[in-house]
C-alpha angles and dihedrals in degrees: 000000000000108000141133094268092054091049092048095050096046094047090049094050094044090053096054105027112014093166090064089080093057102033099055144028098266119186136172122212138175112263116183093321093318132088121252124202115218131194112199090342096310121111117235105158137031132191127191145116087316093059127243121334130187129203104232142173117269096253092053091046090051092054093045095049089059086073118081092219094064119083136187118253121256118166091200129031092243095030127110122275118258096225097195094058136078123198109216126214121245089251091056091048089056092058097089095188093053092040092053090053092050093048089051092049091047093053093045092054092054095038109022095180092064117112118194130194103216 
């Protein structure tokens, strides 16, 4: 499954949380033409034509959706909205401090017993 989405998602995750690859069972699978990142069989991130989306808790999503640069995830133009996900802008993805917090929150929502040492 070597493609540009897989490369983008792995580079991004290795930059902000390199230990993730050794601390958990991390897998990448095709999801509707995109690539989904899974921790212990639960999806927490997705990357595709739409950009990069994180599965996040409702309070974090509420704060993010106040910003015009954050969109809701739709895998297809006429498809349904994935309400638990936020698609981040390129500028937000470049903010490594903020991105590290969002990756951590995303993993905690799919695997609440995880404890990370950031």
